[in-house]
C-alpha positions as a Python dict, from the first residue, in 0.01 Angstrom:
ca = {
    (1, 'M'): (0, 0, 0),
    (2, 'E'): (53, -67, 370),
    (3, 'I'): (105, -386, 566),
    (4, 'H'): (58, -401, 942),
    (5, 'V'): (270, -570, 1207),
    (6, 'K'): (78, -571, 1535),
    (7, 'R'): (277, -659, 1845),
    (8, 'V'): (81, -896, 2067),
    (9, 'R'): (314, -1044, 2329),
    (10, 'Q'): (643, -965, 2497),
    (11, 'G'): (881, -1243, 2605),
    (12, 'E'): (1196, -1212, 2812),
    (13, 'N'): (1409, -1137, 2501),
    (14, 'S'): (1152, -1147, 2222),
    (15, 'T'): (838, -981, 2089),
    (16, 'L'): (565, -1166, 1900),
    (17, 'S'): (356, -989, 1638),
    (18, 'V'): (101, -1074, 1372),
    (19, 'L'): (150, -952, 1013),
    (20, 'Y'): (-160, -846, 820),
    (21, 'I'): (-212, -753, 457),
    (22, 'D'): (-553, -603, 376),
    (23, 'G'): (-680, -721, 715),
    (24, 'E'): (-580, -1084, 649),
    (25, 'H'): (-356, -1261, 901),
    (26, 'I'): (-58, -1370, 688),
    (27, 'C'): (196, -1493, 943),
    (28, 'Y'): (362, -1435, 1278),
    (29, 'V'): (661, -1207, 1327),
    (30, 'L'): (930, -1236, 1591),
    (31, 'E'): (1155, -947, 1692),
    (32, 'D'): (1391, -874, 1976),
    (33, 'S'): (1249, -725, 2295),
    (34, 'V'): (1105, -377, 2297),
    (35, 'R'): (1343, -179, 2520),
    (36, 'A'): (1356, 178, 2645),
    (37, 'E'): (1726, 196, 2557),
    (38, 'K'): (1870, 29, 2249),
    (39, 'I'): (2106, -264, 2291),
    (40, 'K'): (2273, -326, 1955),
    (41, 'G'): (2140, -644, 1795),
    (42, 'S'): (1899, -711, 2084),
    (43, 'T'): (1630, -444, 2057),
    (44, 'A'): (1312, -429, 1851),
    (45, 'I'): (1281, -137, 1612),
    (46, 'P'): (1060, 153, 1719),
    (47, 'A'): (692, 143, 1629),
    (48, 'G'): (632, 351, 1319),
    (49, 'R'): (578, 346, 944),
    (50, 'Y'): (866, 240, 719),
    (51, 'K'): (904, 209, 345),
    (52, 'L'): (1012, -130, 209),
    (53, 'A'): (1290, -155, -49),
    (54, 'F'): (1507, -426, -206),
    (55, 'R'): (1871, -447, -97),
    (56, 'S'): (2055, -653, -355),
    (57, 'Y'): (2406, -666, -211),
    (58, 'G'): (2569, -801, 103),
    (59, 'G'): (2615, -1143, 259),
    (60, 'M'): (2254, -1210, 350),
    (61, 'H'): (2140, -1122, -3),
    (62, 'G'): (2395, -1370, -142),
    (63, 'R'): (2276, -1649, 88),
    (64, 'Y'): (1910, -1592, 5),
    (65, 'H'): (1985, -1563, -366),
    (66, 'R'): (2151, -1906, -352),
    (67, 'L'): (1857, -2048, -154),
    (68, 'F'): (1590, -1898, -381),
    (69, 'P'): (1747, -1830, -723),
    (70, 'D'): (1411, -1841, -904),
    (71, 'F'): (1254, -1543, -728),
    (72, 'H'): (1493, -1364, -491),
    (73, 'R'): (1548, -1003, -607),
    (74, 'G'): (1707, -868, -291),
    (75, 'M'): (1648, -863, 81),
    (76, 'I'): (1333, -676, 178),
    (77, 'Q'): (1462, -394, 394),
    (78, 'L'): (1278, -147, 618),
    (79, 'M'): (1413, 196, 529),
    (80, 'D'): (1497, 494, 749),
    (81, 'V'): (1446, 323, 1086),
    (82, 'P'): (1581, 568, 1347),
    (83, 'N'): (1911, 445, 1499),
    (84, 'F'): (1894, 113, 1310),
    (85, 'S'): (2037, -10, 981),
    (86, 'Y'): (1994, -316, 761),
    (87, 'I'): (1658, -417, 908),
    (88, 'Y'): (1525, -703, 696),
    (89, 'I'): (1228, -937, 683),
    (90, 'H'): (1379, -1287, 681),
    (91, 'M'): (1368, -1643, 811),
    (92, 'G'): (1457, -1753, 1163),
    (93, 'N'): (1306, -1904, 1474),
    (94, 'N'): (1408, -1723, 1792),
    (95, 'F'): (1553, -1401, 1927),
    (96, 'A'): (1907, -1522, 1859),
    (97, 'D'): (1827, -1508, 1484),
    (98, 'T'): (1685, -1155, 1475),
    (99, 'A'): (1966, -899, 1528),
    (100, 'G'): (1692, -634, 1516),
    (101, 'C'): (1523, -778, 1207),
    (102, 'L'): (1172, -918, 1159),
    (103, 'L'): (1154, -1298, 1142),
    (104, 'V'): (844, -1460, 993),
    (105, 'G'): (680, -1794, 1072),
    (106, 'K'): (356, -1987, 1028),
    (107, 'T'): (326, -2103, 1389),
    (108, 'K'): (446, -1988, 1729),
    (109, 'K'): (540, -2133, 2063),
    (110, 'Y'): (561, -1986, 2411),
    (111, 'F'): (801, -2141, 2661),
    (112, 'K'): (657, -2080, 3009),
    (113, 'K'): (972, -2176, 3197),
    (114, 'S'): (1199, -1931, 3014),
    (115, 'H'): (926, -1678, 2925),
    (116, 'E'): (1043, -1689, 2564),
    (117, 'L'): (865, -1693, 2230),
    (118, 'E'): (964, -1870, 1910),
    (119, 'I'): (819, -1894, 1566),
    (120, 'R'): (819, -2210, 1357),
    (121, 'Q'): (782, -2302, 989),
    (122, 'S'): (968, -1989, 892),
    (123, 'R'): (1046, -2097, 536),
    (124, 'K'): (677, -2179, 475),
    (125, 'A'): (585, -1826, 580),
    (126, 'Y'): (877, -1646, 414),
    (127, 'I'): (841, -1772, 56),
    (128, 'P'): (477, -1671, -6),
    (129, 'L'): (522, -1347, 191),
    (130, 'Y'): (834, -1252, -6),
    (131, 'K'): (662, -1321, -338),
    (132, 'R'): (356, -1121, -236),
    (133, 'L'): (557, -824, -108),
    (134, 'A'): (785, -827, -414),
    (135, 'A'): (481, -815, -644),
    (136, 'M'): (335, -527, -442),
    (137, 'M'): (667, -340, -447),
    (138, 'E'): (688, -373, -827),
    (139, 'K'): (356, -188, -854),
    (140, 'G'): (442, 99, -621),
    (141, 'D'): (552, 207, -277),
    (142, 'V'): (486, -37, 7),
    (143, 'F'): (507, 57, 374),
    (144, 'V'): (505, -150, 690),
    (145, 'K'): (332, -5, 994),
    (146, 'I'): (467, -143, 1323),
    (147, 'H'): (209, -108, 1600),
    (148, 'E'): (303, -84, 1969),
    (149, 'L'): (202, -369, 2195),
    (150, 'S'): (-54, -156, 2379),
    (151, 'S'): (-215, -7, 2067),
    (152, 'C'): (-308, -327, 1887),
    (153, 'G'): (-605, -419, 2107),
    (154, 'M'): (-543, -792, 2063),
    (155, 'N'): (-639, -1049, 2323),
    (156, 'L'): (-305, -1169, 2466),
    (157, 'V'): (-453, -1490, 2603),
    (158, 'H'): (-582, -1575, 2255),
    (159, 'A'): (-242, -1492, 2107),
    (160, 'E'): (-78, -1743, 2345),
    (161, 'R'): (-320, -2025, 2263),
    (162, 'T'): (-322, -2005, 1885),
}
C-alpha cells in the first residue's frame, strides 16, 4: 500500500503538501523548507519512497502514548531517509514544530507578510490518520511517496485559497 504526499507550496521556511490515500485528500502536511543543502532540523526530507514503521521508544513516543493511551502503538516513522533520522508523522502547526518531520492538519493558512505557511486543527487530522495508517500497517507494508513540488501538477493558486 502506498500513500502520497504531494508538495504544493513553498513558504520562506516551510513547505505545504497534501496527503492522499487511494486518491482521496486526507489532510494537509507541513514540512520544513526544501533546501539544496541540509540544515539540521530545518530542511524537508528528500522526495522519494519510504517505508513506514512503528517506533515504540523515545520521548515523543512516551508523550503520544500518554495523550492517546487507547490506540497509540508507536510513532509512525519514515524509514531509511538519506541523511535524516527519526522522521515522524505527528501533530504541530508551523515550521518551528517540524524538526524535519511531517506535521498534519485539517486546514492551512498562508501569511502574506512573512511568506509563511501553517496548518491548523492538527489533532483532528492526526487521530484519524494515525488509526488508518496503523490499520494498514498491521495488514502489510505501507510506503509514503513524497512528490517534489514541480512534479505534483497542482494549481498553486487553488492550494492557497482552499
